Every structure is written in C-alpha cells, then in structure tokens.
mmCIF file of the N, C-alpha and C atoms, coordinates in Angstrom:
data_MODEL
# 
_entry.id   MODEL 
# 
loop_
_atom_site.group_PDB 
_atom_site.id 
_atom_site.type_symbol 
_atom_site.label_atom_id 
_atom_site.label_alt_id 
_atom_site.label_comp_id 
_atom_site.label_asym_id 
_atom_site.label_entity_id 
_atom_site.label_seq_id 
_atom_site.pdbx_PDB_ins_code 
_atom_site.Cartn_x 
_atom_site.Cartn_y 
_atom_site.Cartn_z 
_atom_site.occupancy 
_atom_site.B_iso_or_equiv 
_atom_site.pdbx_formal_charge 
_atom_site.auth_seq_id 
_atom_site.auth_comp_id 
_atom_site.auth_asym_id 
_atom_site.auth_atom_id 
_atom_site.pdbx_PDB_model_num 
ATOM 1   N N  . UNK A 1 1  ? 15.665  -2.623  -11.630 1.00 0.00 ? 1  UNK A N  1 
ATOM 2   C CA . UNK A 1 1  ? 16.146  -1.438  -10.961 1.00 0.00 ? 1  UNK A CA 1 
ATOM 3   C C  . UNK A 1 1  ? 15.747  -1.508  -9.490  1.00 0.00 ? 1  UNK A C  1 
ATOM 4   N N  . UNK A 1 2  ? 16.741  -1.485  -8.621  1.00 0.00 ? 2  UNK A N  1 
ATOM 5   C CA . UNK A 1 2  ? 16.485  -1.592  -7.193  1.00 0.00 ? 2  UNK A CA 1 
ATOM 6   C C  . UNK A 1 2  ? 16.393  -0.196  -6.579  1.00 0.00 ? 2  UNK A C  1 
ATOM 7   N N  . UNK A 1 3  ? 15.349  0.020   -5.789  1.00 0.00 ? 3  UNK A N  1 
ATOM 8   C CA . UNK A 1 3  ? 15.153  1.308   -5.122  1.00 0.00 ? 3  UNK A CA 1 
ATOM 9   C C  . UNK A 1 3  ? 15.942  1.353   -3.824  1.00 0.00 ? 3  UNK A C  1 
ATOM 10  N N  . UNK A 1 4  ? 16.455  2.520   -3.491  1.00 0.00 ? 4  UNK A N  1 
ATOM 11  C CA . UNK A 1 4  ? 17.144  2.682   -2.219  1.00 0.00 ? 4  UNK A CA 1 
ATOM 12  C C  . UNK A 1 4  ? 16.110  2.705   -1.094  1.00 0.00 ? 4  UNK A C  1 
ATOM 13  N N  . UNK A 1 5  ? 16.605  2.595   0.126   1.00 0.00 ? 5  UNK A N  1 
ATOM 14  C CA . UNK A 1 5  ? 15.723  2.603   1.292   1.00 0.00 ? 5  UNK A CA 1 
ATOM 15  C C  . UNK A 1 5  ? 14.934  3.908   1.373   1.00 0.00 ? 5  UNK A C  1 
ATOM 16  N N  . UNK A 1 6  ? 15.614  5.040   1.158   1.00 0.00 ? 6  UNK A N  1 
ATOM 17  C CA . UNK A 1 6  ? 14.924  6.339   1.223   1.00 0.00 ? 6  UNK A CA 1 
ATOM 18  C C  . UNK A 1 6  ? 13.881  6.463   0.117   1.00 0.00 ? 6  UNK A C  1 
ATOM 19  N N  . UNK A 1 7  ? 14.201  5.975   -1.062  1.00 0.00 ? 7  UNK A N  1 
ATOM 20  C CA . UNK A 1 7  ? 13.241  6.048   -2.167  1.00 0.00 ? 7  UNK A CA 1 
ATOM 21  C C  . UNK A 1 7  ? 12.019  5.177   -1.872  1.00 0.00 ? 7  UNK A C  1 
ATOM 22  N N  . UNK A 1 8  ? 12.255  3.992   -1.310  1.00 0.00 ? 8  UNK A N  1 
ATOM 23  C CA . UNK A 1 8  ? 11.121  3.125   -0.960  1.00 0.00 ? 8  UNK A CA 1 
ATOM 24  C C  . UNK A 1 8  ? 10.244  3.767   0.102   1.00 0.00 ? 8  UNK A C  1 
ATOM 25  N N  . UNK A 1 9  ? 10.856  4.447   1.089   1.00 0.00 ? 9  UNK A N  1 
ATOM 26  C CA . UNK A 1 9  ? 10.068  5.139   2.121   1.00 0.00 ? 9  UNK A CA 1 
ATOM 27  C C  . UNK A 1 9  ? 9.222   6.241   1.513   1.00 0.00 ? 9  UNK A C  1 
ATOM 28  N N  . UNK A 1 10 ? 9.819   7.010   0.610   1.00 0.00 ? 10 UNK A N  1 
ATOM 29  C CA . UNK A 1 10 ? 9.064   8.095   -0.033  1.00 0.00 ? 10 UNK A CA 1 
ATOM 30  C C  . UNK A 1 10 ? 7.933   7.549   -0.882  1.00 0.00 ? 10 UNK A C  1 
ATOM 31  N N  . UNK A 1 11 ? 8.224   6.540   -1.700  1.00 0.00 ? 11 UNK A N  1 
ATOM 32  C CA . UNK A 1 11 ? 7.179   5.962   -2.550  1.00 0.00 ? 11 UNK A CA 1 
ATOM 33  C C  . UNK A 1 11 ? 6.070   5.313   -1.718  1.00 0.00 ? 11 UNK A C  1 
ATOM 34  N N  . UNK A 1 12 ? 6.435   4.706   -0.591  1.00 0.00 ? 12 UNK A N  1 
ATOM 35  C CA . UNK A 1 12 ? 5.391   4.102   0.249   1.00 0.00 ? 12 UNK A CA 1 
ATOM 36  C C  . UNK A 1 12 ? 4.456   5.176   0.795   1.00 0.00 ? 12 UNK A C  1 
ATOM 37  N N  . UNK A 1 13 ? 5.001   6.329   1.164   1.00 0.00 ? 13 UNK A N  1 
ATOM 38  C CA . UNK A 1 13 ? 4.146   7.428   1.632   1.00 0.00 ? 13 UNK A CA 1 
ATOM 39  C C  . UNK A 1 13 ? 3.246   7.948   0.518   1.00 0.00 ? 13 UNK A C  1 
ATOM 40  N N  . UNK A 1 14 ? 3.797   8.100   -0.678  1.00 0.00 ? 14 UNK A N  1 
ATOM 41  C CA . UNK A 1 14 ? 2.991   8.557   -1.818  1.00 0.00 ? 14 UNK A CA 1 
ATOM 42  C C  . UNK A 1 14 ? 1.866   7.566   -2.092  1.00 0.00 ? 14 UNK A C  1 
ATOM 43  N N  . UNK A 1 15 ? 2.197   6.282   -2.084  1.00 0.00 ? 15 UNK A N  1 
ATOM 44  C CA . UNK A 1 15 ? 1.177   5.273   -2.348  1.00 0.00 ? 15 UNK A CA 1 
ATOM 45  C C  . UNK A 1 15 ? 0.093   5.265   -1.273  1.00 0.00 ? 15 UNK A C  1 
ATOM 46  N N  . UNK A 1 16 ? 0.489   5.414   -0.016  1.00 0.00 ? 16 UNK A N  1 
ATOM 47  C CA . UNK A 1 16 ? -0.497  5.374   1.069   1.00 0.00 ? 16 UNK A CA 1 
ATOM 48  C C  . UNK A 1 16 ? -1.323  6.648   1.173   1.00 0.00 ? 16 UNK A C  1 
ATOM 49  N N  . UNK A 1 17 ? -0.716  7.793   0.905   1.00 0.00 ? 17 UNK A N  1 
ATOM 50  C CA . UNK A 1 17 ? -1.433  9.058   1.085   1.00 0.00 ? 17 UNK A CA 1 
ATOM 51  C C  . UNK A 1 17 ? -2.188  9.519   -0.154  1.00 0.00 ? 17 UNK A C  1 
ATOM 52  N N  . UNK A 1 18 ? -1.740  9.119   -1.327  1.00 0.00 ? 18 UNK A N  1 
ATOM 53  C CA . UNK A 1 18 ? -2.392  9.553   -2.567  1.00 0.00 ? 18 UNK A CA 1 
ATOM 54  C C  . UNK A 1 18 ? -3.008  8.370   -3.319  1.00 0.00 ? 18 UNK A C  1 
ATOM 55  N N  . UNK A 1 19 ? -2.212  7.334   -3.514  1.00 0.00 ? 19 UNK A N  1 
ATOM 56  C CA . UNK A 1 19 ? -2.658  6.185   -4.310  1.00 0.00 ? 19 UNK A CA 1 
ATOM 57  C C  . UNK A 1 19 ? -3.807  5.416   -3.690  1.00 0.00 ? 19 UNK A C  1 
ATOM 58  N N  . UNK A 1 20 ? -3.712  5.129   -2.399  1.00 0.00 ? 20 UNK A N  1 
ATOM 59  C CA . UNK A 1 20 ? -4.766  4.351   -1.738  1.00 0.00 ? 20 UNK A CA 1 
ATOM 60  C C  . UNK A 1 20 ? -6.112  5.075   -1.722  1.00 0.00 ? 20 UNK A C  1 
ATOM 61  N N  . UNK A 1 21 ? -6.169  6.361   -1.353  1.00 0.00 ? 21 UNK A N  1 
ATOM 62  C CA . UNK A 1 21 ? -7.469  7.045   -1.414  1.00 0.00 ? 21 UNK A CA 1 
ATOM 63  C C  . UNK A 1 21 ? -8.056  7.078   -2.834  1.00 0.00 ? 21 UNK A C  1 
ATOM 64  N N  . UNK A 1 22 ? -7.213  7.285   -3.832  1.00 0.00 ? 22 UNK A N  1 
ATOM 65  C CA . UNK A 1 22 ? -7.708  7.253   -5.214  1.00 0.00 ? 22 UNK A CA 1 
ATOM 66  C C  . UNK A 1 22 ? -8.249  5.872   -5.571  1.00 0.00 ? 22 UNK A C  1 
ATOM 67  N N  . UNK A 1 23 ? -7.542  4.827   -5.146  1.00 0.00 ? 23 UNK A N  1 
ATOM 68  C CA . UNK A 1 23 ? -7.992  3.463   -5.412  1.00 0.00 ? 23 UNK A CA 1 
ATOM 69  C C  . UNK A 1 23 ? -9.324  3.186   -4.722  1.00 0.00 ? 23 UNK A C  1 
ATOM 70  N N  . UNK A 1 24 ? -9.499  3.698   -3.512  1.00 0.00 ? 24 UNK A N  1 
ATOM 71  C CA . UNK A 1 24 ? -10.755 3.508   -2.783  1.00 0.00 ? 24 UNK A CA 1 
ATOM 72  C C  . UNK A 1 24 ? -11.906 4.175   -3.533  1.00 0.00 ? 24 UNK A C  1 
ATOM 73  N N  . UNK A 1 25 ? -11.685 5.389   -4.020  1.00 0.00 ? 25 UNK A N  1 
ATOM 74  C CA . UNK A 1 25 ? -12.725 6.094   -4.767  1.00 0.00 ? 25 UNK A CA 1 
ATOM 75  C C  . UNK A 1 25 ? -13.092 5.312   -6.033  1.00 0.00 ? 25 UNK A C  1 
ATOM 76  N N  . UNK A 1 26 ? -12.093 4.808   -6.735  1.00 0.00 ? 26 UNK A N  1 
ATOM 77  C CA . UNK A 1 26 ? -12.356 4.037   -7.953  1.00 0.00 ? 26 UNK A CA 1 
ATOM 78  C C  . UNK A 1 26 ? -13.108 2.747   -7.621  1.00 0.00 ? 26 UNK A C  1 
ATOM 79  N N  . UNK A 1 27 ? -12.699 2.044   -6.558  1.00 0.00 ? 27 UNK A N  1 
ATOM 80  C CA . UNK A 1 27 ? -13.362 0.797   -6.179  1.00 0.00 ? 27 UNK A CA 1 
ATOM 81  C C  . UNK A 1 27 ? -14.816 1.030   -5.799  1.00 0.00 ? 27 UNK A C  1 
ATOM 82  N N  . UNK A 1 28 ? -15.077 2.059   -5.009  1.00 0.00 ? 28 UNK A N  1 
ATOM 83  C CA . UNK A 1 28 ? -16.458 2.355   -4.594  1.00 0.00 ? 28 UNK A CA 1 
ATOM 84  C C  . UNK A 1 28 ? -17.293 2.750   -5.810  1.00 0.00 ? 28 UNK A C  1 
ATOM 85  N N  . UNK A 1 29 ? -16.705 3.536   -6.705  1.00 0.00 ? 29 UNK A N  1 
ATOM 86  C CA . UNK A 1 29 ? -17.421 3.943   -7.913  1.00 0.00 ? 29 UNK A CA 1 
ATOM 87  C C  . UNK A 1 29 ? -17.771 2.729   -8.778  1.00 0.00 ? 29 UNK A C  1 
ATOM 88  N N  . UNK A 1 30 ? -16.826 1.807   -8.919  1.00 0.00 ? 30 UNK A N  1 
ATOM 89  C CA . UNK A 1 30 ? -17.072 0.619   -9.746  1.00 0.00 ? 30 UNK A CA 1 
ATOM 90  C C  . UNK A 1 30 ? -18.170 -0.266  -9.127  1.00 0.00 ? 30 UNK A C  1 
ATOM 91  N N  . UNK A 1 31 ? -18.148 -0.428  -7.809  1.00 0.00 ? 31 UNK A N  1 
ATOM 92  C CA . UNK A 1 31 ? -19.182 -1.249  -7.157  1.00 0.00 ? 31 UNK A CA 1 
ATOM 93  C C  . UNK A 1 31 ? -20.538 -0.563  -7.255  1.00 0.00 ? 31 UNK A C  1 
ATOM 94  N N  . UNK A 1 32 ? -20.570 0.764   -7.176  1.00 0.00 ? 32 UNK A N  1 
ATOM 95  C CA . UNK A 1 32 ? -21.835 1.486   -7.259  1.00 0.00 ? 32 UNK A CA 1 
ATOM 96  C C  . UNK A 1 32 ? -22.411 1.490   -8.667  1.00 0.00 ? 32 UNK A C  1 
ATOM 97  N N  . UNK A 1 33 ? -21.578 1.236   -9.674  1.00 0.00 ? 33 UNK A N  1 
ATOM 98  C CA . UNK A 1 33 ? -22.097 1.142   -11.042 1.00 0.00 ? 33 UNK A CA 1 
ATOM 99  C C  . UNK A 1 33 ? -22.981 -0.084  -11.217 1.00 0.00 ? 33 UNK A C  1 
ATOM 100 N N  . UNK A 1 34 ? -22.674 -1.135  -10.444 1.00 0.00 ? 34 UNK A N  1 
ATOM 101 C CA . UNK A 1 34 ? -23.516 -2.336  -10.472 1.00 0.00 ? 34 UNK A CA 1 
ATOM 102 C C  . UNK A 1 34 ? -24.761 -2.056  -9.636  1.00 0.00 ? 34 UNK A C  1 
ATOM 103 N N  . UNK A 1 35 ? -25.764 -2.865  -9.849  1.00 0.00 ? 35 UNK A N  1 
ATOM 104 C CA . UNK A 1 35 ? -26.909 -2.805  -8.941  1.00 0.00 ? 35 UNK A CA 1 
ATOM 105 C C  . UNK A 1 35 ? -26.394 -3.269  -7.589  1.00 0.00 ? 35 UNK A C  1 
ATOM 106 N N  . UNK A 1 36 ? -26.812 -2.632  -6.527  1.00 0.00 ? 36 UNK A N  1 
ATOM 107 C CA . UNK A 1 36 ? -26.241 -2.900  -5.197  1.00 0.00 ? 36 UNK A CA 1 
ATOM 108 C C  . UNK A 1 36 ? -26.316 -4.391  -4.855  1.00 0.00 ? 36 UNK A C  1 
ATOM 109 N N  . UNK A 1 37 ? -25.136 -5.033  -4.666  1.00 0.00 ? 37 UNK A N  1 
ATOM 110 C CA . UNK A 1 37 ? -25.131 -6.462  -4.324  1.00 0.00 ? 37 UNK A CA 1 
ATOM 111 C C  . UNK A 1 37 ? -25.505 -6.657  -2.852  1.00 0.00 ? 37 UNK A C  1 
ATOM 112 N N  . UNK A 1 38 ? -25.759 -7.896  -2.459  1.00 0.00 ? 38 UNK A N  1 
ATOM 113 C CA . UNK A 1 38 ? -26.017 -8.168  -1.036  1.00 0.00 ? 38 UNK A CA 1 
ATOM 114 C C  . UNK A 1 38 ? -24.818 -7.732  -0.183  1.00 0.00 ? 38 UNK A C  1 
ATOM 115 N N  . UNK A 1 39 ? -25.085 -7.467  1.086   1.00 0.00 ? 39 UNK A N  1 
ATOM 116 C CA . UNK A 1 39 ? -24.050 -6.947  1.985   1.00 0.00 ? 39 UNK A CA 1 
ATOM 117 C C  . UNK A 1 39 ? -22.812 -7.833  2.015   1.00 0.00 ? 39 UNK A C  1 
ATOM 118 N N  . UNK A 1 40 ? -22.987 -9.149  2.153   1.00 0.00 ? 40 UNK A N  1 
ATOM 119 C CA . UNK A 1 40 ? -21.850 -10.059 2.269   1.00 0.00 ? 40 UNK A CA 1 
ATOM 120 C C  . UNK A 1 40 ? -21.002 -10.048 0.998   1.00 0.00 ? 40 UNK A C  1 
ATOM 121 N N  . UNK A 1 41 ? -21.643 -9.933  -0.175  1.00 0.00 ? 41 UNK A N  1 
ATOM 122 C CA . UNK A 1 41 ? -20.903 -9.898  -1.433  1.00 0.00 ? 41 UNK A CA 1 
ATOM 123 C C  . UNK A 1 41 ? -20.163 -8.572  -1.581  1.00 0.00 ? 41 UNK A C  1 
ATOM 124 N N  . UNK A 1 42 ? -20.803 -7.497  -1.188  1.00 0.00 ? 42 UNK A N  1 
ATOM 125 C CA . UNK A 1 42 ? -20.152 -6.187  -1.244  1.00 0.00 ? 42 UNK A CA 1 
ATOM 126 C C  . UNK A 1 42 ? -18.941 -6.150  -0.314  1.00 0.00 ? 42 UNK A C  1 
ATOM 127 N N  . UNK A 1 43 ? -19.082 -6.702  0.880   1.00 0.00 ? 43 UNK A N  1 
ATOM 128 C CA . UNK A 1 43 ? -17.971 -6.772  1.823   1.00 0.00 ? 43 UNK A CA 1 
ATOM 129 C C  . UNK A 1 43 ? -16.834 -7.614  1.242   1.00 0.00 ? 43 UNK A C  1 
ATOM 130 N N  . UNK A 1 44 ? -17.159 -8.737  0.639   1.00 0.00 ? 44 UNK A N  1 
ATOM 131 C CA . UNK A 1 44 ? -16.153 -9.607  0.021   1.00 0.00 ? 44 UNK A CA 1 
ATOM 132 C C  . UNK A 1 44 ? -15.420 -8.876  -1.111  1.00 0.00 ? 44 UNK A C  1 
ATOM 133 N N  . UNK A 1 45 ? -16.156 -8.140  -1.916  1.00 0.00 ? 45 UNK A N  1 
ATOM 134 C CA . UNK A 1 45 ? -15.544 -7.378  -3.014  1.00 0.00 ? 45 UNK A CA 1 
ATOM 135 C C  . UNK A 1 45 ? -14.552 -6.364  -2.462  1.00 0.00 ? 45 UNK A C  1 
ATOM 136 N N  . UNK A 1 46 ? -14.933 -5.631  -1.421  1.00 0.00 ? 46 UNK A N  1 
ATOM 137 C CA . UNK A 1 46 ? -14.044 -4.619  -0.848  1.00 0.00 ? 46 UNK A CA 1 
ATOM 138 C C  . UNK A 1 46 ? -12.817 -5.249  -0.186  1.00 0.00 ? 46 UNK A C  1 
ATOM 139 N N  . UNK A 1 47 ? -12.986 -6.386  0.464   1.00 0.00 ? 47 UNK A N  1 
ATOM 140 C CA . UNK A 1 47 ? -11.844 -7.066  1.087   1.00 0.00 ? 47 UNK A CA 1 
ATOM 141 C C  . UNK A 1 47 ? -10.865 -7.542  0.019   1.00 0.00 ? 47 UNK A C  1 
ATOM 142 N N  . UNK A 1 48 ? -11.377 -8.153  -1.033  1.00 0.00 ? 48 UNK A N  1 
ATOM 143 C CA . UNK A 1 48 ? -10.509 -8.627  -2.118  1.00 0.00 ? 48 UNK A CA 1 
ATOM 144 C C  . UNK A 1 48 ? -9.803  -7.451  -2.791  1.00 0.00 ? 48 UNK A C  1 
ATOM 145 N N  . UNK A 1 49 ? -10.539 -6.386  -3.094  1.00 0.00 ? 49 UNK A N  1 
ATOM 146 C CA . UNK A 1 49 ? -9.924  -5.218  -3.712  1.00 0.00 ? 49 UNK A CA 1 
ATOM 147 C C  . UNK A 1 49 ? -8.901  -4.564  -2.771  1.00 0.00 ? 49 UNK A C  1 
ATOM 148 N N  . UNK A 1 50 ? -9.149  -4.635  -1.474  1.00 0.00 ? 50 UNK A N  1 
ATOM 149 C CA . UNK A 1 50 ? -8.216  -4.083  -0.500  1.00 0.00 ? 50 UNK A CA 1 
ATOM 150 C C  . UNK A 1 50 ? -6.874  -4.795  -0.508  1.00 0.00 ? 50 UNK A C  1 
ATOM 151 N N  . UNK A 1 51 ? -6.876  -6.095  -0.780  1.00 0.00 ? 51 UNK A N  1 
ATOM 152 C CA . UNK A 1 51 ? -5.621  -6.823  -0.880  1.00 0.00 ? 51 UNK A CA 1 
ATOM 153 C C  . UNK A 1 51 ? -4.995  -6.690  -2.263  1.00 0.00 ? 51 UNK A C  1 
ATOM 154 N N  . UNK A 1 52 ? -5.807  -6.603  -3.290  1.00 0.00 ? 52 UNK A N  1 
ATOM 155 C CA . UNK A 1 52 ? -5.281  -6.548  -4.656  1.00 0.00 ? 52 UNK A CA 1 
ATOM 156 C C  . UNK A 1 52 ? -4.491  -5.274  -4.948  1.00 0.00 ? 52 UNK A C  1 
ATOM 157 N N  . UNK A 1 53 ? -4.852  -4.160  -4.325  1.00 0.00 ? 53 UNK A N  1 
ATOM 158 C CA . UNK A 1 53 ? -4.168  -2.903  -4.641  1.00 0.00 ? 53 UNK A CA 1 
ATOM 159 C C  . UNK A 1 53 ? -2.705  -2.940  -4.235  1.00 0.00 ? 53 UNK A C  1 
ATOM 160 N N  . UNK A 1 54 ? -2.387  -3.712  -3.194  1.00 0.00 ? 54 UNK A N  1 
ATOM 161 C CA . UNK A 1 54 ? -1.017  -3.690  -2.700  1.00 0.00 ? 54 UNK A CA 1 
ATOM 162 C C  . UNK A 1 54 ? -0.105  -4.716  -3.351  1.00 0.00 ? 54 UNK A C  1 
ATOM 163 N N  . UNK A 1 55 ? -0.642  -5.692  -4.033  1.00 0.00 ? 55 UNK A N  1 
ATOM 164 C CA . UNK A 1 55 ? 0.199   -6.728  -4.623  1.00 0.00 ? 55 UNK A CA 1 
ATOM 165 C C  . UNK A 1 55 ? 1.250   -6.193  -5.599  1.00 0.00 ? 55 UNK A C  1 
ATOM 166 N N  . UNK A 1 56 ? 0.913   -5.288  -6.503  1.00 0.00 ? 56 UNK A N  1 
ATOM 167 C CA . UNK A 1 56 ? 1.953   -4.796  -7.399  1.00 0.00 ? 56 UNK A CA 1 
ATOM 168 C C  . UNK A 1 56 ? 3.020   -3.950  -6.695  1.00 0.00 ? 56 UNK A C  1 
ATOM 169 N N  . UNK A 1 57 ? 2.732   -3.479  -5.488  1.00 0.00 ? 57 UNK A N  1 
ATOM 170 C CA . UNK A 1 57 ? 3.644   -2.572  -4.784  1.00 0.00 ? 57 UNK A CA 1 
ATOM 171 C C  . UNK A 1 57 ? 4.329   -3.234  -3.594  1.00 0.00 ? 57 UNK A C  1 
ATOM 172 N N  . UNK A 1 58 ? 4.289   -4.557  -3.510  1.00 0.00 ? 58 UNK A N  1 
ATOM 173 C CA . UNK A 1 58 ? 4.908   -5.268  -2.387  1.00 0.00 ? 58 UNK A CA 1 
ATOM 174 C C  . UNK A 1 58 ? 6.365   -4.877  -2.201  1.00 0.00 ? 58 UNK A C  1 
ATOM 175 N N  . UNK A 1 59 ? 7.109   -4.785  -3.304  1.00 0.00 ? 59 UNK A N  1 
ATOM 176 C CA . UNK A 1 59 ? 8.537   -4.504  -3.218  1.00 0.00 ? 59 UNK A CA 1 
ATOM 177 C C  . UNK A 1 59 ? 8.814   -3.132  -2.610  1.00 0.00 ? 59 UNK A C  1 
ATOM 178 N N  . UNK A 1 60 ? 7.869   -2.209  -2.728  1.00 0.00 ? 60 UNK A N  1 
ATOM 179 C CA . UNK A 1 60 ? 8.066   -0.870  -2.161  1.00 0.00 ? 60 UNK A CA 1 
ATOM 180 C C  . UNK A 1 60 ? 7.956   -0.922  -0.639  1.00 0.00 ? 60 UNK A C  1 
ATOM 181 N N  . UNK A 1 61 ? 7.040   -1.726  -0.115  1.00 0.00 ? 61 UNK A N  1 
ATOM 182 C CA . UNK A 1 61 ? 6.770   -1.739  1.315   1.00 0.00 ? 61 UNK A CA 1 
ATOM 183 C C  . UNK A 1 61 ? 7.673   -2.669  2.117   1.00 0.00 ? 61 UNK A C  1 
ATOM 184 N N  . UNK A 1 62 ? 8.399   -3.566  1.457   1.00 0.00 ? 62 UNK A N  1 
ATOM 185 C CA . UNK A 1 62 ? 9.227   -4.532  2.169   1.00 0.00 ? 62 UNK A CA 1 
ATOM 186 C C  . UNK A 1 62 ? 10.362  -3.819  2.902   1.00 0.00 ? 62 UNK A C  1 
ATOM 187 N N  . UNK A 1 63 ? 10.421  -3.981  4.213   1.00 0.00 ? 63 UNK A N  1 
ATOM 188 C CA . UNK A 1 63 ? 11.494  -3.443  5.024   1.00 0.00 ? 63 UNK A CA 1 
ATOM 189 C C  . UNK A 1 63 ? 11.415  -1.964  5.340   1.00 0.00 ? 63 UNK A C  1 
ATOM 190 N N  . UNK A 1 64 ? 10.338  -1.296  4.978   1.00 0.00 ? 64 UNK A N  1 
ATOM 191 C CA . UNK A 1 64 ? 10.239  0.147   5.201   1.00 0.00 ? 64 UNK A CA 1 
ATOM 192 C C  . UNK A 1 64 ? 10.134  0.472   6.694   1.00 0.00 ? 64 UNK A C  1 
ATOM 193 N N  . UNK A 1 65 ? 9.549   -0.385  7.471   1.00 0.00 ? 65 UNK A N  1 
ATOM 194 C CA . UNK A 1 65 ? 9.393   -0.128  8.901   1.00 0.00 ? 65 UNK A CA 1 
ATOM 195 C C  . UNK A 1 65 ? 10.635  -0.432  9.719   1.00 0.00 ? 65 UNK A C  1 
ATOM 196 N N  . UNK A 1 66 ? 11.658  -1.013  9.094   1.00 0.00 ? 66 UNK A N  1 
ATOM 197 C CA . UNK A 1 66 ? 12.891  -1.354  9.800   1.00 0.00 ? 66 UNK A CA 1 
ATOM 198 C C  . UNK A 1 66 ? 13.894  -0.212  9.673   1.00 0.00 ? 66 UNK A C  1 
ATOM 199 N N  . UNK A 1 67 ? 14.915  -0.203  10.515  1.00 0.00 ? 67 UNK A N  1 
ATOM 200 C CA . UNK A 1 67 ? 15.947  0.842   10.396  1.00 0.00 ? 67 UNK A CA 1 
ATOM 201 C C  . UNK A 1 67 ? 16.656  0.758   9.045   1.00 0.00 ? 67 UNK A C  1 
ATOM 202 N N  . UNK A 1 68 ? 17.200  1.879   8.614   1.00 0.00 ? 68 UNK A N  1 
ATOM 203 C CA . UNK A 1 68 ? 17.896  1.967   7.338   1.00 0.00 ? 68 UNK A CA 1 
ATOM 204 C C  . UNK A 1 68 ? 19.103  1.037   7.347   1.00 0.00 ? 68 UNK A C  1 
ATOM 205 N N  . UNK A 1 69 ? 19.130  0.033   6.469   1.00 0.00 ? 69 UNK A N  1 
ATOM 206 C CA . UNK A 1 69 ? 20.267  -0.894  6.455   1.00 0.00 ? 69 UNK A CA 1 
ATOM 207 C C  . UNK A 1 69 ? 21.546  -0.236  5.943   1.00 0.00 ? 69 UNK A C  1 
ATOM 208 N N  . UNK A 1 70 ? 21.440  0.873   5.239   1.00 0.00 ? 70 UNK A N  1 
ATOM 209 C CA . UNK A 1 70 ? 22.612  1.547   4.695   1.00 0.00 ? 70 UNK A CA 1 
ATOM 210 C C  . UNK A 1 70 ? 23.192  2.596   5.646   1.00 0.00 ? 70 UNK A C  1 
ATOM 211 N N  . UNK A 1 71 ? 22.502  2.865   6.748   1.00 0.00 ? 71 UNK A N  1 
ATOM 212 C CA . UNK A 1 71 ? 22.961  3.876   7.698   1.00 0.00 ? 71 UNK A CA 1 
ATOM 213 C C  . UNK A 1 71 ? 24.213  3.374   8.414   1.00 0.00 ? 71 UNK A C  1 
ATOM 214 N N  . UNK A 1 72 ? 25.077  4.294   8.744   1.00 0.00 ? 72 UNK A N  1 
ATOM 215 C CA . UNK A 1 72 ? 26.305  3.928   9.475   1.00 0.00 ? 72 UNK A CA 1 
ATOM 216 C C  . UNK A 1 72 ? 25.923  3.400   10.845  1.00 0.00 ? 72 UNK A C  1 
ATOM 217 N N  . UNK A 1 73 ? 26.545  2.303   11.229  1.00 0.00 ? 73 UNK A N  1 
ATOM 218 C CA . UNK A 1 73 ? 26.276  1.689   12.531  1.00 0.00 ? 73 UNK A CA 1 
ATOM 219 C C  . UNK A 1 73 ? 27.037  2.443   13.623  1.00 0.00 ? 73 UNK A C  1 
ATOM 220 N N  . UNK A 1 74 ? 26.337  2.815   14.687  1.00 0.00 ? 74 UNK A N  1 
ATOM 221 C CA . UNK A 1 74 ? 26.953  3.489   15.823  1.00 0.00 ? 74 UNK A CA 1 
ATOM 222 C C  . UNK A 1 74 ? 27.363  2.412   16.834  1.00 0.00 ? 74 UNK A C  1 
ATOM 223 N N  . UNK A 1 75 ? 28.643  2.287   17.091  1.00 0.00 ? 75 UNK A N  1 
ATOM 224 C CA . UNK A 1 75 ? 29.138  1.219   17.972  1.00 0.00 ? 75 UNK A CA 1 
ATOM 225 C C  . UNK A 1 75 ? 29.224  1.634   19.430  1.00 0.00 ? 75 UNK A C  1 
ATOM 226 N N  . UNK A 1 76 ? 28.693  2.801   19.776  1.00 0.00 ? 76 UNK A N  1 
ATOM 227 C CA . UNK A 1 76 ? 28.759  3.249   21.166  1.00 0.00 ? 76 UNK A CA 1 
ATOM 228 C C  . UNK A 1 76 ? 27.644  2.666   22.024  1.00 0.00 ? 76 UNK A C  1 
ATOM 229 N N  . UNK A 1 77 ? 26.738  1.902   21.400  1.00 0.00 ? 77 UNK A N  1 
ATOM 230 C CA . UNK A 1 77 ? 25.674  1.249   22.160  1.00 0.00 ? 77 UNK A CA 1 
ATOM 231 C C  . UNK A 1 77 ? 24.416  2.073   22.293  1.00 0.00 ? 77 UNK A C  1 
ATOM 232 N N  . UNK A 1 78 ? 24.364  3.211   21.643  1.00 0.00 ? 78 UNK A N  1 
ATOM 233 C CA . UNK A 1 78 ? 23.179  4.080   21.737  1.00 0.00 ? 78 UNK A CA 1 
ATOM 234 C C  . UNK A 1 78 ? 22.265  3.849   20.581  1.00 0.00 ? 78 UNK A C  1 
# 
C-alpha cells in the first residue's frame, strides 16, 4: 500500500512529534535498568538506538522535504 504525499507528511509529523519522544523515554528507561555503563558505551548505545528507530519508517520520510509531486505545475514561472 503506497501512501500519498500528504499522508506521508502527516505521518512524518506524528512520528517526529509523538513517536520519537516516546522512543527516547523507552530507550533511556531501558539503559537505566542496567547498571550504568561507561560513558563511551552509553553514548554508543544512544547513537545506535537513534538510528534504529527510523529504519522501519524510512518509506514515510522519503521525499517529504521536496515539493508535492502530485501538485499541478504552474507554467507562469512563479
């Protein structure tokens, strides 16, 4: 099922404004359940988790920053 441009924009906002903060809380909680690791290991864990959260949602973010490809083209040069 392919999402439209508007749907991808909306879902990207939901993921960034709601999903990402929730993921951060879960990640910090999970790391705090362990005995505090050394600084470099904790930093590595957060960097890896920071990239992992977006992998399943790559298709939502692709092309969201570009103009709507389905919008009517204005040929007046504006």
